[in-house]
C-alpha positions as CSV (number, residue, x, y, z in Angstrom):
1,X,48.1,86.9,244.6
2,X,49.1,88.9,247.7
3,X,47.5,88.0,250.9
4,X,44.8,90.0,252.3
5,X,42.1,89.6,254.9
6,X,38.4,88.7,254.9
7,X,35.6,90.0,256.6
8,X,32.1,88.5,256.6
9,X,29.7,91.2,258.5
10,X,26.2,90.1,258.6
11,X,25.2,93.8,259.0
12,X,25.1,97.1,257.2
13,X,26.6,98.7,260.2
14,X,29.5,95.9,260.3
15,X,30.1,96.1,256.4
16,X,30.5,99.8,256.8
17,X,33.0,99.6,259.9
18,X,35.0,96.7,258.2
19,X,35.3,98.4,255.0
20,X,37.3,101.7,257.0
21,X,40.2,99.8,256.7
22,X,43.0,101.6,254.6
23,X,43.0,99.4,251.2
24,X,39.6,97.3,252.3
25,X,37.1,96.7,249.3
26,X,33.6,94.9,249.2
27,X,33.1,91.8,247.2
28,X,30.1,90.1,246.5
29,X,30.1,87.3,243.7
30,X,33.5,88.1,243.2
31,X,33.7,87.7,239.4
32,X,35.1,91.1,238.9
33,X,37.3,91.7,241.5
34,X,39.1,88.0,242.2
35,X,39.9,88.3,238.6
36,X,41.4,92.0,239.1
37,X,43.3,90.7,242.6
38,X,44.7,87.4,240.2
39,X,46.1,89.6,237.5
40,X,47.6,92.5,240.1
41,X,45.2,95.0,239.0
42,X,43.7,95.3,242.4
43,X,45.7,95.0,245.7
44,X,43.4,95.2,248.6
45,X,44.4,94.6,251.9
46,X,40.6,93.4,253.2
47,X,37.6,92.2,251.4
48,X,34.5,92.5,253.1
49,X,32.2,90.0,252.2
50,X,28.7,91.7,252.0
51,X,26.6,88.4,251.2
52,X,25.7,88.2,254.8
53,X,23.5,91.5,255.1
54,X,20.1,91.1,254.7
55,X,17.6,93.0,252.6
56,X,20.1,93.3,249.7
57,X,18.5,90.2,247.4
58,X,15.1,90.1,245.5
59,X,13.4,91.9,242.7
60,X,10.2,93.8,243.7
61,X,7.7,95.5,241.8
62,X,6.7,99.2,242.8
63,X,4.0,101.5,242.2
64,X,6.6,103.3,239.7
65,X,8.5,100.3,238.4
66,X,11.0,97.8,240.0
67,X,13.4,97.4,242.7
68,X,16.3,95.2,242.2
69,X,18.4,94.3,245.5
70,X,22.3,95.0,244.8
71,X,22.9,91.2,245.7
72,X,20.4,90.1,243.3
73,X,22.3,87.5,240.9
74,X,22.0,88.3,236.7
75,X,20.9,85.1,236.4
76,X,17.9,85.7,238.5
77,X,16.9,88.8,237.3
78,X,17.4,87.9,233.9
79,X,15.0,84.8,234.5
80,X,12.2,87.3,236.0
81,X,9.0,87.3,233.7
82,X,7.3,90.4,235.3
83,X,10.9,92.3,234.3
84,X,11.0,90.8,230.9
85,X,7.5,91.8,229.9
86,X,8.2,95.5,231.5
87,X,11.6,96.2,229.9
88,X,13.1,93.7,227.7
89,X,16.2,95.7,227.1
90,X,17.2,95.0,230.2
91,X,16.8,91.3,230.5
92,X,18.3,91.0,227.3
93,X,21.1,92.9,228.4
94,X,21.8,90.3,231.1
95,X,21.1,87.2,228.7
96,X,24.0,88.4,226.6
97,X,26.5,89.6,229.3
98,X,29.3,87.2,230.2
99,X,28.8,83.3,230.7
100,X,26.0,81.1,232.1
101,X,28.4,80.2,235.1
102,X,29.6,84.1,235.4
103,X,25.7,85.1,235.7
104,X,24.8,82.7,238.4
105,X,27.3,84.1,240.6
106,X,27.7,87.9,239.3
107,X,25.8,90.6,241.7
108,X,23.7,93.3,240.0
109,X,25.8,96.0,242.1
110,X,28.9,94.4,241.0
111,X,28.2,94.2,237.5
112,X,27.8,97.9,237.4
113,X,31.1,98.4,238.9
114,X,33.3,96.0,236.8
115,X,36.6,97.7,235.2
116,X,37.7,98.2,232.0
117,X,38.7,95.3,229.8
118,X,41.3,97.3,228.2
119,X,44.5,94.7,227.5
120,X,46.8,97.1,229.0
121,X,44.9,97.7,232.3
122,X,45.5,94.1,233.4
123,X,49.4,93.8,231.9
124,X,51.7,95.2,234.7
125,X,54.5,95.6,232.3
126,X,52.5,98.1,230.1
127,X,51.4,101.8,231.3
128,X,48.1,102.3,232.1
129,X,46.9,105.5,233.9
130,X,43.7,103.7,235.3
131,X,45.9,101.4,237.1
132,X,48.8,103.0,238.5
133,X,48.1,106.6,237.8
134,X,51.0,108.9,235.8
135,X,52.1,105.5,234.2
136,X,51.2,106.7,230.8
137,X,48.4,104.9,228.4
138,X,49.8,102.0,226.1
139,X,47.1,102.4,224.2
140,X,47.5,105.8,223.0
141,X,50.5,104.1,220.3
142,X,49.3,100.7,220.7
143,X,46.4,98.8,220.0
144,X,43.3,100.6,220.2
145,X,40.9,98.8,218.1
146,X,38.4,98.1,221.2
147,X,39.0,102.0,222.4
148,X,36.4,104.6,223.0
149,X,35.1,106.9,220.5
150,X,33.7,109.0,222.8
151,X,34.4,110.3,226.2
152,X,38.2,109.3,226.0
153,X,41.2,111.9,227.0
154,X,44.8,111.9,226.5
155,X,45.2,110.1,229.6
156,X,42.8,107.1,228.6
157,X,40.7,105.6,226.1
158,X,39.5,102.8,227.8
159,X,35.8,101.3,227.1
160,X,33.1,101.1,229.6
161,X,33.0,96.8,229.2
162,X,29.2,96.4,230.8
163,X,25.9,95.7,229.0
164,X,23.4,96.0,231.7
165,X,24.4,99.9,232.5
166,X,23.7,100.5,229.0
167,X,19.9,99.5,229.2
168,X,19.6,101.2,232.3
169,X,20.7,104.5,231.8
170,X,18.5,104.7,229.0
171,X,15.7,104.0,230.8
172,X,16.6,106.6,233.7
173,X,17.5,104.1,236.4
174,X,18.8,105.1,239.9
175,X,20.9,103.7,242.4
176,X,20.1,103.6,246.2
177,X,23.4,104.1,248.2
178,X,24.5,103.9,251.8
179,X,26.9,105.8,253.1
180,X,30.0,105.5,255.7
181,X,27.8,108.0,257.6
182,X,24.8,105.7,257.7
183,X,23.1,107.9,255.5
184,X,21.0,106.6,252.5
185,X,20.7,108.6,249.3
186,X,19.4,108.2,245.7
187,X,21.8,108.4,242.6
188,X,20.7,108.7,238.9
189,X,23.0,105.8,237.4
190,X,24.0,108.1,234.6
191,X,25.6,110.1,237.3
192,X,28.1,106.7,238.9
193,X,30.6,106.7,236.1
194,X,33.3,109.3,235.7
195,X,34.9,110.2,232.5
196,X,38.8,109.6,232.3
197,X,40.1,113.4,232.4
198,X,43.1,113.3,233.7
199,X,42.2,110.9,236.7
200,X,41.3,107.6,235.3
201,X,41.7,105.7,238.0
202,X,38.7,107.2,239.6
203,X,35.8,105.0,237.8
204,X,32.9,106.2,239.7
205,X,31.7,109.3,241.8
206,X,31.3,106.8,244.7
207,X,32.8,107.8,248.0
208,X,35.1,106.0,250.3
209,X,32.7,103.3,252.0
210,X,29.7,103.9,249.7
211,X,27.7,100.6,249.1
212,X,25.2,100.4,246.6
213,X,22.2,98.7,248.0
214,X,19.5,98.3,245.4
215,X,18.6,99.6,241.9
216,X,15.3,101.2,240.8
217,X,14.2,101.2,237.4
218,X,11.0,103.3,236.2
219,X,8.2,101.7,234.3
220,X,7.4,103.4,230.9
221,X,5.9,102.7,227.7
222,X,9.3,103.0,225.9
223,X,11.1,100.5,228.2
224,X,7.9,98.0,227.7
225,X,8.8,98.6,223.6
226,X,12.4,98.1,223.8
227,X,15.7,96.1,222.8
228,X,19.3,95.5,223.6
229,X,21.6,94.8,220.7
230,X,24.9,93.3,221.2
231,X,27.4,93.1,218.2
232,X,30.7,91.3,218.8
233,X,33.6,89.2,217.5
234,X,31.7,86.0,218.4
235,X,28.2,84.6,219.8
236,X,29.1,84.0,223.4
237,X,31.0,85.3,226.2
238,X,32.8,88.1,224.7
239,X,32.3,92.0,225.2
240,X,30.5,94.2,222.9
241,X,32.3,96.0,219.9
242,X,29.4,98.2,219.9
243,X,26.1,97.8,221.6
244,X,22.5,99.9,221.5
245,X,19.7,99.9,223.7
246,X,16.7,101.6,222.3
247,X,13.1,101.9,223.3
248,X,10.2,103.6,221.7
249,X,6.8,104.8,222.1
250,X,5.1,105.5,219.2
251,X,1.3,106.4,218.7
252,X,-1.5,104.9,216.2
253,X,-0.4,107.1,213.8
254,X,3.3,106.2,213.3
255,X,4.0,109.7,215.5
256,X,7.4,109.1,217.9
257,X,6.4,110.0,221.4
258,X,9.1,108.8,223.3
259,X,12.5,107.6,222.3
260,X,15.2,105.9,224.5
261,X,18.4,105.4,223.2
262,X,22.1,104.2,224.7
263,X,25.5,102.6,223.7
264,X,28.4,100.3,224.7
265,X,31.7,99.3,223.3
266,X,31.8,103.0,221.9
267,X,32.3,105.3,225.2
268,X,34.5,105.2,228.4
269,X,31.4,105.4,230.2
270,X,27.7,104.2,229.4
271,X,26.9,106.3,226.7
272,X,23.2,108.2,226.2
273,X,22.5,109.3,222.8
274,X,20.5,112.3,223.7
275,X,21.0,114.2,220.6
276,X,19.6,111.2,218.4
277,X,16.8,111.0,221.2
278,X,15.6,114.0,220.9
279,X,15.7,114.0,217.0
280,X,13.2,111.4,216.9
281,X,10.3,112.8,219.4
282,X,7.4,114.5,217.3
283,X,8.4,112.6,214.2
284,X,7.1,110.0,212.5
285,X,8.4,106.8,212.4
286,X,10.8,105.5,209.3
287,X,13.7,105.3,207.1
288,X,14.5,109.3,207.0
289,X,14.3,109.5,211.1
290,X,16.2,106.6,211.8
291,X,18.9,108.1,209.3
292,X,18.6,111.4,210.7
293,X,19.2,109.8,214.7
294,X,22.2,107.5,213.4
295,X,24.1,110.5,212.0
296,X,23.4,112.9,215.2
297,X,24.5,109.7,217.1
298,X,27.8,109.6,216.0
299,X,28.6,113.2,215.4
300,X,31.0,113.7,218.5
301,X,32.6,110.7,218.1
302,X,36.4,111.3,217.7
303,X,38.1,107.7,216.7
304,X,41.5,106.7,217.0
305,X,43.7,104.6,214.5
306,X,42.3,101.4,214.6
307,X,38.8,102.0,215.9
308,X,37.3,104.3,213.3
309,X,35.0,101.1,212.3
310,X,33.1,101.8,215.2
311,X,31.5,104.9,213.5
312,X,29.8,103.0,211.0
313,X,29.3,99.9,213.1
314,X,27.1,102.3,215.6
315,X,24.9,103.8,212.9
316,X,24.2,100.6,211.1
317,X,23.6,99.1,214.6
318,X,21.3,102.0,215.7
319,X,19.3,102.0,212.4
320,X,18.9,98.2,212.5
321,X,17.4,98.0,216.0
322,X,15.1,100.9,215.4
323,X,13.8,99.7,212.0
324,X,13.2,96.4,214.2
325,X,11.4,97.9,217.1
């Protein structure tokens, strides 16, 4: 582990000033960044601990939904009964993530910014354009069983690993972001993560020094009737092979008024299934509707040598989730 400085500011302005040093990075719960530093995938010159900054914790009900502080711990949000009642898919995505110990430490903001779990990203002796630009993509000719079937490029096929972001993009969540210039802005969560293109080392659209301060989730009828389903190799402490966040608003006659769908384990970024959503809206719920949505969900999939199973697994999972809803 390489030496680094540790700064502990007690204000947002202090954090913004401390992170201006070349190679400086924010740290909250530390469940992601410390792991990456140990693996040599990140080499910060300074870690700026933001846990002493006031106003970044807590869950608050707002007129339009919920506001969750970026430093709220995953376990605390997962245990909030008001959030569970209004948007069960969000709480389920938290409860199915990581382990109890990690959920007790990991922050909501940090969870959204976690980096890929592609095995080559954490192995310095293998080429990885996400870790070292220009070094190649070992997954292109190597193990691609867990690789993405959506959003990949010749430079990178690594899957976005998180659960929470999958549920959040389905329900149009937004981020409150503080910039190094002292300005505050709102950003749709769907705009946060970048497709790899030819620059996969750039995971997000955040500018240098930007800090996520809170998350806003609008309430809706489809969020109230929602679910998050995670298919994985083992029952706990494992990343998704395929996951689905879904929400439906169905009227008394069985007509679908609104549908929200997103998938994890399949995209280089959290993947919204917009075409499948649109196919459901205005139709009567049932086997035909679910099959049509599933076909559209995978229409643009581009599987590799070993991950074609994800196409069928996503279809089956989506149909099962919609039927259960």
